[in-house]
C-alpha positions as CSV (number, residue, x, y, z in Angstrom):
1,M,119.3,78.6,16.6
2,G,115.9,80.2,15.9
3,A,114.2,83.4,16.4
4,G,116.0,86.4,17.9
5,M,114.6,88.4,20.7
6,S,115.4,91.7,22.4
7,G,113.7,91.5,25.8
8,G,112.8,89.1,28.5
9,R,109.7,86.9,28.9
10,R,106.5,88.2,27.5
11,R,103.3,86.7,28.7
12,G,100.1,87.6,26.8
13,A,96.5,86.5,26.9
14,G,97.3,83.5,24.6
15,V,99.3,80.3,25.0
16,G,103.1,80.2,25.4
17,W,105.3,83.3,24.9
18,G,103.2,85.0,22.3
19,S,101.6,88.3,23.0
20,G,98.1,87.6,21.8
21,P,95.4,84.9,21.6
22,S,96.1,81.6,19.8
23,S,95.9,81.9,16.0
24,G,94.7,78.4,15.6
25,M,98.0,76.9,14.6
26,L,98.3,74.6,17.7
27,P,95.2,72.6,16.8
28,L,96.5,72.3,13.3
29,L,99.8,71.0,14.6
30,A,98.0,68.5,16.8
31,L,95.9,67.4,13.8
32,Q,99.1,66.8,11.8
33,V,100.7,64.8,14.6
34,I,97.5,62.7,15.0
35,L,97.2,62.1,11.3
36,E,100.9,61.1,11.0
37,Y,101.0,58.8,14.0
38,G,97.5,57.5,13.6
39,R,97.6,56.2,10.1
40,A,97.2,52.4,9.8
41,G,100.6,50.8,9.1
42,A,102.4,54.1,9.7
43,S,105.8,54.0,11.5
44,R,105.6,55.8,14.9
45,P,109.1,57.1,15.5
46,P,109.4,57.6,19.3
47,V,112.3,60.1,19.4
48,T,110.5,62.4,17.0
49,A,107.3,62.2,19.1
50,A,109.3,62.8,22.3
51,L,111.0,65.8,20.9
52,I,107.7,67.3,19.7
53,A,106.2,66.6,23.1
54,A,109.2,68.1,25.0
55,N,109.0,71.3,22.9
56,A,105.2,71.4,23.3
57,L,105.4,71.1,27.1
58,V,108.0,73.9,27.3
59,Y,106.0,76.1,25.0
60,L,102.6,75.5,26.7
61,R,103.9,75.2,30.2
62,P,100.8,73.4,31.6
63,G,99.9,73.5,35.3
64,A,102.7,73.0,37.8
65,L,105.3,72.8,35.0
66,D,105.0,76.6,34.5
67,A,106.5,77.1,38.0
68,F,109.2,74.4,37.4
69,L,110.5,75.6,34.0
70,P,112.8,78.6,34.0
71,P,111.5,81.7,32.3
72,L,112.6,82.6,28.8
73,S,114.8,85.4,30.1
74,R,116.9,82.8,32.0
75,V,117.4,80.4,29.1
76,A,117.6,82.5,25.9
77,F,120.9,81.9,24.1
78,N,123.3,84.8,24.7
79,P,126.9,84.3,23.7
80,H,128.2,86.9,26.2
81,L,126.4,85.3,29.2
82,I,127.4,81.8,28.2
83,I,131.1,82.6,27.8
84,Q,131.3,85.1,30.7
85,Y,129.5,83.0,33.3
86,G,129.7,79.5,31.8
87,D,125.9,79.4,31.6
88,L,125.3,76.0,30.1
89,T,121.5,76.2,30.8
90,R,121.3,78.8,28.1
91,F,123.5,76.7,25.8
92,F,121.2,73.7,25.9
93,L,117.7,74.8,26.9
94,S,117.3,77.7,24.5
95,A,116.7,75.3,21.7
96,F,113.5,74.1,23.3
97,Y,111.9,77.6,23.8
98,H,110.0,79.4,21.1
99,L,108.9,83.1,20.9
100,S,105.5,82.7,19.3
101,E,102.9,80.2,18.2
102,T,104.0,80.7,14.6
103,H,107.6,80.1,15.5
104,F,106.6,77.0,17.5
105,F,104.3,75.7,14.7
106,Y,106.8,75.9,11.9
107,N,109.6,74.4,13.9
108,M,107.5,71.5,15.0
109,T,105.9,70.9,11.6
110,S,109.4,70.7,10.2
111,L,110.5,68.4,12.9
112,L,107.5,66.1,12.3
113,W,108.1,65.9,8.6
114,K,111.9,65.4,8.7
115,G,112.0,63.5,12.0
116,I,109.7,60.8,10.8
117,Q,111.6,60.3,7.6
118,L,115.0,60.2,9.1
119,E,114.2,58.3,12.3
120,T,112.4,55.6,10.2
121,S,115.3,55.2,7.8
122,M,118.1,55.5,10.5
123,G,116.6,53.9,13.5
124,S,115.8,55.7,16.8
125,V,119.1,55.3,18.5
126,E,121.1,56.8,15.6
127,F,118.6,59.5,15.1
128,A,118.7,60.5,18.8
129,S,122.5,60.6,18.6
130,M,122.4,62.8,15.5
131,V,119.9,65.2,17.1
132,T,122.1,65.5,20.2
133,A,125.2,66.1,18.1
134,L,123.4,68.7,15.9
135,L,122.1,70.5,19.1
136,G,125.7,70.8,20.4
137,L,127.1,71.7,17.0
138,S,124.5,74.3,16.1
139,Q,124.8,76.0,19.5
140,G,128.6,75.7,19.5
141,F,129.0,77.1,16.1
142,T,126.7,80.0,16.9
143,L,128.8,80.7,20.1
144,L,132.1,80.5,18.2
145,L,131.0,82.7,15.3
146,S,129.6,85.4,17.6
147,K,132.8,85.4,19.6
148,G,134.9,85.5,16.4
149,L,132.9,88.5,15.1
150,L,133.5,90.3,18.4
151,L,137.3,89.6,18.2
152,L,137.3,90.9,14.6
153,G,136.0,94.2,15.8
154,N,132.3,93.9,15.3
155,E,131.2,94.6,18.9
156,T,127.5,94.8,18.3
157,A,126.8,91.9,16.1
158,Y,125.5,88.8,17.7
159,Y,127.6,88.7,20.9
160,D,125.0,90.5,23.1
161,Q,121.9,89.2,21.2
162,Y,119.4,86.6,22.4
163,A,118.0,83.8,20.4
164,V,115.8,80.7,21.0
165,G,114.4,77.9,18.9
166,F,115.1,74.5,17.4
167,S,116.0,75.8,14.0
168,G,119.7,75.0,14.2
169,V,118.9,71.3,14.7
170,L,116.3,71.4,12.0
171,F,118.7,73.0,9.5
172,G,121.1,70.2,10.3
173,L,118.5,67.5,9.8
174,H,117.6,69.0,6.4
175,S,121.2,69.4,5.4
176,R,121.8,65.6,6.0
177,D,119.5,64.8,3.0
178,V,120.7,67.8,0.9
179,L,124.4,66.7,1.3
180,H,123.5,63.0,1.0
181,W,125.3,62.1,4.2
182,P,125.3,58.4,4.9
183,S,123.1,57.2,7.8
C-alpha cells in the first residue's frame, strides 16, 4: 500500500490529486524515463514502461480519461468497504492512484529503478507475473492484518482507514533482492 488519506478526492490547481501547483517533479520523472529508455544499447523493459505509463495516466487523468476513471473516493483501499461489500475495485485499483505529485514521483522513480533491473534479469513475462502476485499479496495482507487487528479488539486501527499507492508492490520488488529470492 502507499499513502494514507482521510477524505475523498481533492482537486487543486495543479496536476493529479495534489492541492497545489506542480512542484516540478513530473518533468524530472519524465527526464529520468527518457534518459533510461533512450540510452544507446539500453534495455527497454516493456512491462516497467507500461506500469509507469498506467500510473501516469491515472495520476494525470488527461482529457476524456478523467471522466472515464473513477474518482479517488471510489477506489481508495478501505478494508471495511472491501470486506463488507466485496468491493474488488478498491482492492485492485487503489494501487494505481497517488495522493500527491511527491507520492507519485517517488513511487515511479522506485519502479523505474527496480523495474528495469528486475525485468531485464528475469524477463518480461516472469516480471509481470511477479508484479501481479505482489499486487494481490500486498493488498491481501493489508486486508487480513487490518481485519485481524479489528478482531483482536483494536477497532480504530486500519480497518476504517483509506490508503492508495504502489508502495506495497515496490516493497515486494525491493525485498526480492534483499532476500536473494531466485528469479
